N, C-alpha and C positions, 0 to 999 in steps of 0.2 A: 401273401402280400408283399410286394416289392419293397426293399429297405429304403431308407432315406438316402437321397443322393448327396454326397459331400464333396466339396472341392478338394482334389487331391493336393497335397503338399509334400514337400521334400522331408527326408529324415531330419535335416538340420533344423528346418522350421518346427517340425513336430517336437523335437527335443527342446529347443528354444521355448517353445510355448508351454511344454511341460514343466521346464524348470521356472519359467516365469510365474505360471499360476501357482505351482506348489512351493516356490521359495520367495521370489521377488515380491509378489502381491501381498502374502501374509507379512513379510518383513517390512515392506513399504507401509502397510496399514498400521503395524505396531509402531514403527518410528514415527509416523505421522501423528499417531495418537499422542506419543510420548512428547514430541515437539509441540504439539497443540497445547498439551498440558503444561509444559514448560512455559510456554509463551503466554498463556492465560494466567499462570501463578506468577510469572515474572512481571507481567503488566500489573497484576494487583499488589505485588510486593513492591514494585518500582513506585507506582502511584502512591502507595502507603508511605513509602520512604520519602518520596518527594513532597508529598503533603506535609509530613512531619518536619522535613528540613525547611520547607517554605514557612511553616508556622515558627520554627526555630529561629529562621532567618528575621521574620518579621518581629518576633519576640526580642531578639537580640537588638534589632534597630530601636524598638520601643525602650529597651532597657538602657541603650546607650543615650537615647534621647533624655529618658528620665534621670540618668545619671548626671549628665551635663546640665539638664535643667535645675536638678537640685543643687549642683555646685554653683550655678549662678544665682539661684534663689538664695542659698545660704550667704553668698557674698552681699547680695542686695539686702537681705535681712539684717546682716551685720552692719551695713552702712545705716540702714534704718535705726538700728540700736545706737549706734554712735550718734545719730542725729538726735534721737530722744534724749540721750545723756547730755549732749551739749545743750539741748533746749532747757534740761532741768537745771543745768549749772548757770546758763544765761538768765533764767528766771530768778534764781537765788541771788545772783549778782545785781540783777535789775532791781530787786526789792530791798537789797541790803544797802541802805544809804550811807552806812558807816564803814563801807569797804574802802581800804587804803587806796590812794592814788599815787602813784609813781611820779616823781618830779620829771624825770626825762621824757614821760609821755606827754605831760603838760607842755614841755618845751618843744615837742615835735609838731604840735598843732598850732594853728592860728587862723585868723579871719583873712579871707581873701578880699579883693577889692570889690567883688560882687557882693560881698556880705556872707558868703559861705564859709564855714568853719571846718578845716580838714587838715589831715596830716600833710606836712610840708617837704618830707624827704624819706628816702628809702634807707632804713638802717637794718635791713634784713628782718623786718618785722611786719606787723599788720599795717594795712591802709585802713583809716577810718575817718569819719567825719560826717558832717551834714553837707553834703556837696551840692545841695540845691537849696535855693531860697523860696520857700513856698509861703503863701499868705497865711494858711491855716496851721503852720506848724512853728512852734517855738524852739530855738536852738538851746538845747540843755547841756551845757558844757560840762558841769560836774557828773551828770549821769553818763555822758560819753566817756569821761575819764575813768569812771568806775568800771565800765565795760571792758577795760584792758585786762581785768582779772580772768577772762575766758581765754586769753592768748595761749597759754601753756597747752590747753586742751586742743585747741584748733591747730597749733603747730604739731602736736603729737599725732593727731588724726592724719594730717597730710603726709608726714614723714614716715609713718609706720604702715600706711595703706597705699600701695601703688596704683590702685583703681581711683583714688581721690585725687583731684586736680586742685581743689581749693575748697575752703570752708568760709562761712560768712554768717554774720548776725545782722538782722535788719529789724530795728525796732519800729514801732508803730508811727513815730514821729519821723521816719525815713532817715534815722541815724544808721549808718552801715559801717560794719567792721568786717574786713575780708583779709584773709591770708592765702596765698602770699601777697606781697605788696604790690599795688598798682596806683598810678597817679589818677586819683579820682577827679581832680580839678581838670586835668587836662583831657581826660578820657570822656567826661560827661558834661553836657551843658548845664548852665545854672539852673534852668527851669525843669531839669530832669525830676520826674516824679517816680520814685520807686515802686509806688503802688500800681503803677501801670504794666509791671512785668509780671509774667506768669509765676515766677518763683515766689512772689508776695501774695497776688490775689487769689491764687489757687489754694493756698493755706490759710487764708483769712477767714473770718467767721462766715461771711456771706456764701463762700463756695465750699467750706470745710466745716460745717457746724459739729461734726463728730469729733473734731479736734485730732484727727489722725495724722500720721506722717504721710505725706503725699509724694508721688513721683511726678514731676512735671513733664510735659511734652518736650520734645527737643526744641531748644531755643538757641539763638545766636547769644553768646555770653557778652554783655556789654563790656566786660573786662578784656575782651580780645583773646579768649581762650577757644573760640570756635563753638561748633555745635556741641551742646552738652544737655544733661538732664540732671535734675538736682533731687535729693531726698530732703524735704522741706518739713520741719516740725514746728508748729506753732506753739507758743507758751502764754499762759494767762495768769492773771492774778484774780482768782475766782472767776467771775464773768468778764473782767476786763482783758480785753486782747492786748498783750504787751508787745508782740513781735514774732518773728520767725527765726529759726536757724536752718542752715542749709549745708549740705555736703554735695559737692559738684563732681560729677564724672563726665568726662568728655565722650563724645561719640566714638572717637578713635580707640578709647580704652575698651568701650563695649565691643565695637567691631573686633578689636585684637582678641578680646575675650572669646567672642564667637568663632573667630578664626582658629583660635588655639583649641577648640574643642575637637577631641578625638572621636569622630564619627566612623563607624566601620564602612567599608566599601567606597572610600573617597567621597563620602557625603559631605554636604555643607549645611549650616544652620542659618536661619534669619530670625529676627526679633520683631515682634509686633505688639502694638499696644492693645488695650482691652477692646478697642473699636475695630481692630483689624487693620490699622495703619501701620505701614512699616517704619520701624525705628532703626534697624540696622541690617543691611543687606550687603554681603560680601561681593567682591567683583565677579565671582563666578555666577552668582545669583543674577546680578545685573545683566551679565552677558546672556545667560540661559532665558531669562524672562524679558529680555529686550527693554530694560529700564534705562531711562536717561539719567545721567548724574545731576545732583542737585547743585544748582548754582550758588555761589557765596553772595550774600546780600551786600549792599553798599554800607560802608562804615558809618556814613552819616544817618542813614535810616536807623541802624542798630542804636545809636546814641539818643535818638528821638523817641523810639517805640520798641515795643516787645515784638521781636521778630521770631516766629515759630517756623521751625522747619517743615516744609511741605513733605508729605508722605510720597515716596517714589512710587509705592503701590498700595492700593486698598484692595483687601481680599475680595470683597463683594463685586469689584469693578474690573478685576483682572480676568480675562478669558479663561485662563488656566484655573483659577480657583472659584469662579463665579458660582458653580454649581455646589462647590464643596464649602463655601464661606460660612453658611448658616451652620454646617455641622462642626467646623472648627471653632466658630465663636460660642457655640452653645455646649460643647463638651469640655471636660476638663482635660481629658487626653483622648488620643485616637490615632488612627492610621488609615489610609486609603491610597488609591492609585490616581494619577493624573496623567494626561497626555501632553507633552511638550514638544512641538516640531517633530512629530511622528514617533517619538521615543516614549516609552512608559516609564514614569518615575514613581518611586514610592515616597509617600508623604507621611510624616508622623509629627505629632504636635503635643505639647505639654504646657498647661497654663501654669505660671508661677504664682504661688499663694501670697507672696509678699505684696505685689503690685497689680496682679491680674494681667500681667504681660504674657505674651504667647511666644514660646520658642517653637519654631517650625523647621523640621529638617527635610532635606530632599536627597534621595539616593536613586541613581539610575537602577531600575529593576532588574536589568540584565546582570549588573554587578552583584545585586543582592542575591539573585538566584543562580549565580554562576556556578556555585558548588553543587546545587542541586541539578542544574542542567549538565554539569560534567558527569555526575552519577548517573543522570538518564542516559548520556551518551555511552557511558561504560556498560550500562545494561544492554543498550542497543548493540554495542560492539560484540558484547558476550553472545547475545542472540544471533548476530550476523556470523560470528566465527562458528557458532554451533551449526548454523545452516550451511555454511560454507563446508564445514568438516563433513556433514552428512552428504553434501552434494559430491564432494571429492571421494568419500567412501562409496557412494553408489556408483559413481563413474568408475572407480577402480573395480567395484564389484561387477559391473556390467562388462567391462572388459575381460575380467577373469571368467565370467559366465560365457562371454562370446568365445573365448579361447577354449574352454571346457566344452561347450556346445559343438565347436568345430571338431575337437578331438572325439568326443563321443560319437557324433554323426558319422565322422569318418571310420570310427571303429565298427560302426553298424552298416554303413553304406558299402564299404568295401566288400565284406563278406556277402552282403545282399546282391551287390552287383555281380559278384562271382557266382552266386547261386543263380541269379537270373540268366546269366550267360550259359551256365550249365543247362538250365531248363530250356533255353532257346536252342542250344545245340542238341539236346535230347529230342526237342520237337522237330528239329530239322533232320534227325536221324543221324547226326554226326557222332564221331567218337569223343568220349570224355575221359579226362584223367581223374585219378583219385583226389579228392579234395584234401587241402591241408587243414590244420587245426587253427581256429582263429581265437580260441580261448572263451567263447561264449557257448555255453552248453546248449541254449536252444538253436542258434545257428549252426553249430557243429551237428546236432541232431537233424536239422533241415538238409544240411548237405549229404549227411549219411542216408536220409530218406530219399533224397533226389537221386543218389546213386543206386539205391535199391530199386527205386522206380525205373531208373534207366535199364537196370539188368532185367526187371520184369517186362518192360516195354520192348526190349530187344527180343526177349523170349516171345512175347505176344506177336510181335511184328514178325517174327520169323514164322510162327504158327500161322498168322494171317496170310502171309504170302504163300505159304504152302497150300492153305485152304483156297486162296484165290487162284493160285496155279491149278489147283485141281478142278475148280469150277470153270475156269477158262478152258481147261482141256476138255472138259465135259461139253462146254458150249461149243467148242471147236468141232468136237466129234459129233454132236447132234445137229450142228448147223443152226440152232435156235439163237435168238437175239434177245437181249435184255433192253429195256426202256425205263426212263425215269422222267417225270414231268414236274417242273416248278410250276404249280398251278396259279398263284397270284401273278407271276410273271409271264405265264403262257409260254414257257421254254421247255423243250423236249430235248433229253439226252438220249442218243441212240448208240446201239452197240454196233460195231462194223459189220457184224454178221447180217444185219438187215439188208444192207446193200448188196452183200453177197446173194442172199436170198432172191433180191430183185434183179440180179444180174448186172449191177452198176459196175462202173469202171473202177472203183475204189478210192477216188479222190473226193468222194462227197463228205460233206460237214457231218461231225458227230453231235452238234448242238445246233438246233434251229428253232425258228418260232413255230407256234401251233398253226398259224396261217399257211406258213410255208409247208408244213407237214401235211395239212389238209389238201393242198394243191395236188399232192400225189396219190390221194385216195379217189377211187372211182366216184364220178358224180352221183351214181345211183345208189351207192353205200354211204354217202356223206351224211345224209340226213339221219339215218339210224345211228352213225356214229356220235352225232351231236346230241340225240336224244339220250343215249347211253351215258355219255360224259355228264350231262345234266343230272341223271339219276344218281350217278355214282357220287358226284360231288356234294350232294345233299343227304347222302347216307354216311353212316359211320362204320368203317371196317368191312363192308360187304364186298365180296369178291365179285367181279364182272368178267364177262367173256363176250367177245365181238367178233365176227367174221366180215372182213371186208377185202375188197380188191385193192391192190396198190401197185404202182409202177415205179420204175427206177426214174431218178430226176434226169431231165435232159439238160442240155447246155443253157437253154434259156432259164430253166429253173435255178441252175447253179449260179448263173450271173445275177439273177434276182436276189437269191439268198445272200450272195456275197455282197451286193450293193445295199441291201437293207440291213443286214447284220442281225444277229440273233439278240443283240442288246439294245436295238432300237427303241423297242417299247417295253423294255424290262422294268421301267419304273411305273408302268400302268398296273394298277391294281383292279383286278376284275373280281366282282362278286361271284361266288359259286352259282352256277347255273345260268349266268347271264353272258352271252356270247359277245365278243368284242365286235365293233362295228366292221362291216365287210367281211364277217366270218364265213358263214356257209355260202352266201351269195358270191362272194369274192373268190372263194376256192372253187366253186362250181363254174363260175365264169372263166376262171383261169384254166380250169381242166378242159372247159369246152373249147377255149381258145386253142389250148394244146392239141385237143382232138381234131378241131378243124384244120389245124396246120399239118397234121400228120394223117395219113391214110389209117383206117380202123385196124386193118391187118398189120400195120407197123407198130402199134402199141402192144407191149408185152405186159398183160396184167397178171399179177401173181396174187393168189387167194391166201390171206393170212388169218390166223386166229391170234387175237390179242387178249391175254388173260392179265388181270391185276386188280389192285385195289388201292384206296387212299391209306397212306401209312402214317401221315403227320398232320396234326391239326394245330392251329394257334389257341390262345387263352380264351378266345371268344367262340371257339368251336367251328371256325372256318377251316376248310382243308388247305393245307399248305403244300403237300408233296403227295405224288401217287408213283408207284412202281409196278412193273409187270414184264411180261415176256411175249415176244412174237414168235409164232410157230407156222412154218409153211405147210400148207395143205397140198397133197399130191394131184396130179392132173385129173384123176377119176372123180376125186371129191370136188375138184374145181368144176368139172362138167356137170356133176349133180347140182352144185351151187348155182350154175348158170340156168339150169332147167328149172 
């Protein structure tokens, strides 16, 4: 069975493939597996680290928020405690009718033309008085003078607490005592009713039946201190409402407190009341959330009514916090993310226990996670460096392999080329020199074998030449002729002795087509020749013998043979036993034409005996080659043949 046909390749390619399949592929697979394991484990570790760092960052933000909220809450609780203490002292003074009254305080107060009784001048002390004349209120001067006993506490609270801007006591009959001093008569109209202001009615029984210390909404201070909030505590005598005391903090103090908070990652904080209305928003928040500044109210309006500060933003109505407002208002603390102008911000909030205000911080998420992002980039850089190193390694390795492949292939191809050249020279019968040593045992053995083969071939060639010489001498001596036929191609090779037998000129061809050979056979013998050929070509190894007359080729035959050529139909494959078209009829007609052209006595027919047999067959059993000998029969035998 024939072997598998493979595409021939050079030694260099063969060596390269061998090295690649035996070295590069396993190494590449191992390295790929290691890199894959590294990247998978790296991704897992990186994700775990990033998640941890993100959790830590969020926790750090929440802790910072909690810390600042507790700080503000402690401050507010302290203010509440001061307010509660001042309320207790005011209650005690209010109920102690025997409290001493300082003469200078009585001298500072007097009645105005409008009928109001109030302090007349600033002596670095409090301002007080019934600065409005109301029909349902009786001006109780002794009570008002007794309330001067609360002055030291009021001065102490303002002087020792920077967040406190002023303190006040307002009794149920609209007596007001306030520190530091303000000109009540000039500031407020005669018909001013203190009960219409939030610092009073929010702490009064109707709005505060629990009697808690309350924090007011931001309002415009009638005493011209701007927007402020107050910690107001009511005080009672049993069930009788006596009045309220308050400690005021301006919005600027609160905003400065918010701005002073040290939040990580350049964050900022905002303050909201329990209903989600903004109390304090720094300028960064106003710019980021597109909030318009609050306008200052008219002074005349402030004197006539309670002016509450409108909220710059309500959480439930602002597009950034609309979906998050319910969560912020419903939870004590928490964190989430919001989108502002295409940027993601981390939001954390903490509810103050003192007054239910909400402190809310905003930090750009990219700043929060910048450290984690940097670590992630470092992981990526390490991975890229690893891949780059592998690429550089394999590139260098490929170059080294290419050089080694060239060196190895040259080390093999040069001796093989020399061996091929030596074999070629041996095949051509040329002389060869003794080979040198290439250093490869197998190739050196091949060269030595080739040299041994050369010596034996030379010896065999010499023996064959001698045998051929003897055979040719015998043929020359006997006058017989050898023939050989290529059966598929219908080509006959002829020994020159045949032409000598036929008395030819000696310039006749030694190779000719079967058709041209049959032109020279006598027409009467041609059919028997064809029948014998058919029988011989369908048998295996049987020797045949045939007698027929044959003539020497004439000039016309030679021209025909030369014009057609022996290879004109050499590509035709003729099945054994099947004559090619124009075979017998063409030869007979050609011979007839030749006979018609020449007189019968002018043709010199020679009787021949042709012996031979098929000597070669193909794989399918078809005859490929036949060989034999022509022997001339003398004239007596020829006469017998004619008879």
